C-alpha positions in Angstrom: -6.7 14.3 -26.9 -8.7 14.5 -23.9 -7.4 13.2 -20.6 -9.6 12.9 -17.5 -7.4 11.8 -14.4 -8.3 12.0 -10.1 -6.8 15.1 -9.0 -5.4 13.0 -5.9 -3.0 11.9 -8.9 0.4 13.7 -8.3 2.9 14.5 -11.5 0.4 14.5 -14.4 1.4 18.4 -15.1 3.7 17.5 -18.0 0.5 15.5 -19.5 -1.4 19.3 -19.6 1.6 20.6 -22.4 -0.1 18.3 -25.2 -3.5 17.4 -24.0 -6.9 18.4 -22.4 -6.1 17.3 -19.1 -9.1 17.6 -16.4 -8.5 16.7 -12.8 -11.7 15.7 -11.0 -12.4 13.7 -7.4 -12.2 10.3 -8.3 -14.9 9.2 -6.1 -17.1 10.6 -7.7 -16.2 10.4 -11.1 -19.7 9.5 -13.2 -19.7 9.0 -17.1 -20.9 12.6 -18.3 -17.5 13.4 -16.8 -15.6 11.0 -19.3 -18.3 10.3 -22.1 -15.9 12.1 -24.4 -12.8 11.3 -23.1 -10.2 9.4 -24.6 -8.0 8.2 -21.4 -8.6 7.7 -18.0 -6.4 7.8 -15.1 -7.4 6.5 -11.8 -6.1 5.6 -8.4 -8.3 2.9 -6.2 -11.2 4.7 -5.4 -13.4 4.6 -9.2 -14.7 1.9 -10.0 -14.0 1.4 -13.6 -17.0 -0.7 -15.2 -19.7 -0.6 -18.3 -21.4 1.8 -16.3 -18.8 4.3 -16.1 -17.3 3.7 -19.7 -20.2 2.6 -21.6 -20.6 4.4 -25.1 -17.8 6.6 -24.1 -14.6 7.8 -26.5 -12.4 6.3 -23.4 -9.4 3.8 -25.3 -7.2 3.9 -22.3 -7.5 3.6 -18.7 -4.6 3.8 -16.3 -4.6 3.0 -12.7 -1.5 4.9 -10.5 -2.1 1.6 -8.0 -0.9 -1.9 -7.5 -4.4 -2.9 -7.2 -6.8 -4.0 -9.5 -9.6 -5.1 -7.9 -12.3 -1.7 -8.9 -11.3 -2.4 -12.4 -13.6 -4.8 -14.7 -10.6 -6.4 -16.9 -13.0 -8.3 -18.4 -15.2 -5.8 -19.7 -12.3 -3.4 -21.1 -10.8 -6.5 -23.0 -14.0 -6.9 -24.4 -14.6 -3.8 -26.2 -10.8 -3.3 -26.8 -9.9 -0.8 -23.9 -6.4 -1.1 -23.0 -5.3 -1.1 -19.5 -2.4 -0.1 -17.6 -1.5 0.0 -13.7 1.3 0.5 -11.5 2.5 -3.0 -9.8 4.9 -2.1 -6.9 4.9 2.0 -7.2 4.1 2.0 -3.4 5.6 -1.4 -2.2 8.7 0.1 -0.2 6.1 2.6 1.6 3.8 -0.1 2.9 6.8 -2.2 4.1 8.2 0.8 6.1 4.5 1.1 7.6 4.7 -2.8 8.6 8.0 -2.5 9.9 7.0 0.4 12.1 3.6 -0.9 13.1 5.8 -4.1 14.4 8.4 -2.4 16.3 5.8 -0.1 18.3 4.3 -4.0 18.8 7.6 -5.6 19.7 8.4 -2.8 21.9 5.0 -2.4 24.0 5.8 -5.5 24.7 9.6 -5.1 25.8 10.4 -8.0 23.5 12.7 -7.5 20.7 11.8 -7.8 16.7 14.9 -10.0 15.7 13.7 -13.7 16.0 10.2 -12.9 15.9 8.5 -15.4 13.2 6.4 -12.7 10.3 3.8 -14.7 8.4 3.2 -13.2 4.8 -0.2 -14.0 3.1 0.4 -12.9 -0.3 4.2 -13.0 -1.6 4.0 -9.9 -4.6 5.9 -7.3 -4.7 4.5 -5.7 -1.4 5.0 -9.0 0.7 8.6 -9.7 -1.0 9.8 -6.1 0.0 8.2 -6.8 4.0 9.9 -10.2 4.0 13.3 -8.5 2.5 12.8 -5.8 5.5 12.3 -8.7 8.2 14.5 -11.0 7.1 17.0 -7.9 7.1 16.3 -7.4 10.5 17.0 -11.2 11.7 13.0 -12.4 12.1 12.4 -16.0 10.6 9.9 -15.4 7.7 7.0 -17.8 6.2 5.0 -16.7 3.2 1.5 -18.5 1.6 1.1 -17.7 -1.9 -0.9 -20.6 -4.0 -0.4 -19.5 -7.2 3.3 -18.7 -6.5 3.2 -22.3 -4.9 2.1 -24.3 -7.3 4.6 -23.2 -10.0 7.3 -24.3 -7.2 8.7 -21.0 -7.3 12.1 -20.3 -5.6 11.7 -17.6 -3.0 14.7 -15.5 -0.7 14.8 -15.1 2.7 11.3 -16.2 2.9 10.2 -20.2 3.6 6.9 -21.6 2.0 4.4 -22.3 4.5 1.1 -24.2 4.8 -1.5 -21.3 5.8 -1.6 -22.8 9.2 1.4 -22.4 10.1 1.7 -18.4 8.6 -1.5 -17.9 11.0 0.7 -19.2 13.6 3.3 -16.7 13.7 3.8 -14.0 16.1 3.0 -11.8 13.7 0.7 -12.2 10.6 0.9 -9.3 7.8 -2.0 -9.0 4.9 -0.6 -8.5 1.2 -2.8 -9.8 -1.4 -5.2 -8.1 -4.0 -9.1 -8.7 -3.7 -11.0 -11.1 -5.9 -14.0 -13.0 -5.4 -14.0 -16.0 -7.7 -11.7 -18.9 -8.3 -9.9 -21.6 -6.3 -7.5 -18.3 -4.7 -10.4 -16.1 -4.1 -9.0 -13.4 -1.3 -12.8 -12.0 -0.3 -12.9 -13.1 3.4 -10.5 -15.0 3.3 -9.4 -13.8 6.9 -12.9 -15.3 8.2 -14.5 -15.9 11.7 -12.6 -19.4 11.8 -9.0 -18.1 11.2 -9.7 -14.9 13.3 -10.6 -17.5 16.6 -7.2 -19.4 16.1 -5.2 -16.1 16.5 -4.1 -15.3 20.0 -3.4 -12.3 22.4 0.0 -13.1 21.9 -0.3 -12.3 18.2 -0.2 -9.1 15.6 -2.2 -9.1 12.9 -1.8 -6.4 9.9 -3.8 -5.4 7.0 -2.5 -3.3 4.4 -4.1 -4.2 0.8 -8.0 -4.8 0.4 -10.4 -3.9 3.6 -12.4 -6.7 2.5 -10.0 -9.6 2.5 -10.6 -9.7 6.6 -14.4 -9.9 7.2 -14.8 -7.3 8.8 -18.0 -8.1 11.5 -16.4 -11.5 12.2 -12.8 -9.0 13.4 -15.2 -6.7 15.7 -16.9 -10.1 17.9 -13.2 -11.5 17.7 -12.0 -7.9 19.2 -14.4 -8.0 22.0 -13.2 -10.9 23.3 -10.6 -10.6 25.9 -7.8 -12.9 24.4 -8.1 -11.3 20.8 -4.8 -10.5 18.9 -3.3 -6.8 18.6 -4.5 -5.3 15.1 -3.6 -2.9 13.2 -6.0 -1.7 10.1 -5.0 0.3 7.1 -8.1 -0.6 5.4 -11.7 -1.3 5.7 -14.5 -3.2 4.2 -16.9 -0.3 4.0 -14.4 2.2 2.8 -14.7 5.2 3.3 -17.0 4.9 6.1 -15.0 3.3 9.4 -16.9 1.5 11.5 -16.5 3.2 15.0 -17.1 0.4 16.8 -14.2 -1.5 15.1 -12.0 1.4 14.9 -12.1 1.5 18.8 -10.8 -1.8 19.2 -7.2 -2.0 16.8 -4.2 -0.6 18.1 -4.1 1.5 15.4 -6.0 2.4 12.2 -5.2 4.8 9.5 -7.2 5.6 6.1 -5.8 3.8 3.6 -2.4 5.5 3.5 0.1 2.6 4.1 1.4 3.2 0.4 1.1 6.8 0.3 4.6 8.5 0.5 5.4 10.9 -2.1 7.7 8.5 -3.7 5.4 6.1 -4.1 2.3 7.9 -5.5 4.9 9.8 -8.0 6.2 6.3 -9.2 2.5 5.2 -9.6 2.0 7.9 -12.1 5.0 7.9 -13.7 4.6 4.4 -14.5 0.9 5.1 -16.1 2.0 7.6 -17.8 4.9 5.9 -19.2 2.5 3.1 -20.4 0.4 5.6 -21.9 3.2 7.2 -24.2 4.2 3.7 -24.9 0.2 2.8 -25.7 0.2 6.1 -28.1 3.6 5.3 -30.1 2.2 2.0 -31.1 -1.0 3.5 -32.6 0.0 6.7 -33.8 4.1 7.1 -33.9 3.8 9.7 -31.6 7.6 9.7 -30.8 7.6 13.4 -29.2 4.7 12.7 -27.0 6.7 10.2 -24.8 8.9 12.6 -24.2 7.3 13.5 -21.2 7.7 12.7 -17.8 7.7 13.1 -14.2 11.4 14.5 -13.8 13.5 11.2 -11.8 14.7 13.4 -9.4 11.0 14.5 -8.0 10.6 10.7 -7.5 14.0 10.7 -5.2 13.6 10.8 -1.3 14.9 14.3 -0.3 18.7 14.0 1.8 18.2 14.1 5.9 20.5 13.7 8.9 19.7 11.4 11.5 22.2 12.5 14.4 21.5 9.5 16.8 23.1 6.3 17.6 21.0 3.2 16.1 21.6 0.3 18.3 18.6 -1.2 19.4 15.0 -1.6 18.3 13.8 1.7 19.9 16.1 3.5 18.4 15.4 2.0 14.3 12.1 3.1 15.5 13.0 6.4 16.8 14.1 6.9 12.8 11.3 5.3 11.2 8.8 7.9 13.8 11.4 10.4 12.4 10.6 10.3 8.6 7.1 8.9 9.1 4.5 9.1 12.1 1.8 6.6 11.8 0.8 7.2 15.1 -0.3 10.5 14.0 -2.5 9.3 11.0 -4.2 7.1 13.5 -5.2 10.2 15.3 -6.5 11.6 12.2 -8.6 9.1 11.3 -9.8 9.1 14.9 -10.7 12.6 15.0 -12.7 12.1 11.2 -14.8 9.6 12.8 -16.4 12.5 15.3 -17.2 14.5 11.8 -20.6 14.9 10.4 -19.5 13.3 7.8 -17.1 10.8 8.5 -16.4 9.4 5.1 -16.2 12.6 3.2 -13.8 13.2 6.0 -11.9 9.9 5.3 -11.3 11.3 1.4 -10.4 14.3 2.7 -7.6 13.2 4.8 -6.5 10.8 1.9 -6.9 14.1 -0.9 -4.7 16.5 1.4 -2.5 13.8 3.0 0.4 15.8 3.6 4.1 14.7 2.1 5.4 11.8 3.3 8.8 10.5 2.7 10.3 7.2 2.6 14.1 6.5 4.4 16.0 6.4 1.6 18.2 9.4 1.6 18.4 10.1 5.3 22.2 9.7 6.4 22.9 8.4 9.6 25.6 10.6 11.5 25.8 8.1 14.7 27.0 4.6 15.2 25.5 2.0 13.8 25.5 -1.5 15.8 26.3 -4.3 13.5 22.9 -5.9 13.9 20.8 -3.4 12.2 23.1 -2.2 9.2 21.4 -4.7 6.7 17.8 -3.3 7.4 19.3 0.4 6.8 20.8 -0.8 4.0 18.3 -2.5 2.2 16.3 0.9 3.5 18.3 2.9 1.4 19.7 5.1 4.8 23.5 5.7 4.5 26.3 5.8 7.4 28.6 8.7 7.6 32.2 7.9 8.2 31.7 8.4 11.7 29.6 5.4 11.9 
């Protein structure tokens, strides 16, 4: 069996024990690269459609990502090509990114984060994880997710609200897939009119897909004196980031909010499991299904944090100690001065330094009661002295 995979997918080594595994840059994958492959494994930068796969041997496509906007699902189904992806694989990493950005914002305002209202646009795997973190920290959480609201789903620690109510919150965080058709289409759902309604007292964050926010309208809004504070991990013109827009956001990063070591490995593991199940269904190859990423590789490494956690400032220091999103902001800023910023954007993602989630950290200092719920949810433990 021949497998072609994005070289940016970690943990695929076990596949090489029984298949011909070829790793290639995901952004530039062509029809010639995959024409005789049986399996294609990608991340979010590869457009998987008829142009790539027509008249190829590919019968299974796996995407180690939570989104599917880069996949022509209808075309795959009509041609009998199986598909699997990895919903929720990087939800914790994105939630930690959002929490750090929000704490940085509130510290700059010299205000506590507890008591603030956060409005979530989208309450899927990532949005739900963000909701749990902010609720544990004492924030009020409002959300809009039309498909779930129409089904009258009940949610914990979150209040279903109208779009206007969500967009009026102190913090607005966007977590929706990118869709262009249907009553719940999300392309440019945050448009000029909605951006005009946001004020300088608010924080707007997007970590999902760049085109969910109209970037041209956002540029115009940020040029106004009463503009909201904005944190962007995603850009409508990726891999090219408009320097003018970057210069006006508070924090900007190269689509890496979910790029923890654990999130990326879990995404690969979920796709590999689906591939093995598909192979078993086709041929009963049970011995192949035993190849997997060992669970200890997906577990965040242990670390000791010697300081007390008794304030928002201390919690932010803990988050930054594990992962400093300001470093990613500076790396993206530097890349915009290169001769080919688009190539530099992809290089930042390909060569991304190992970043671990907070789970595995043990606090050796004292931990205030107010911060124990959020730390517990993050998987942080306390020593006996705490």
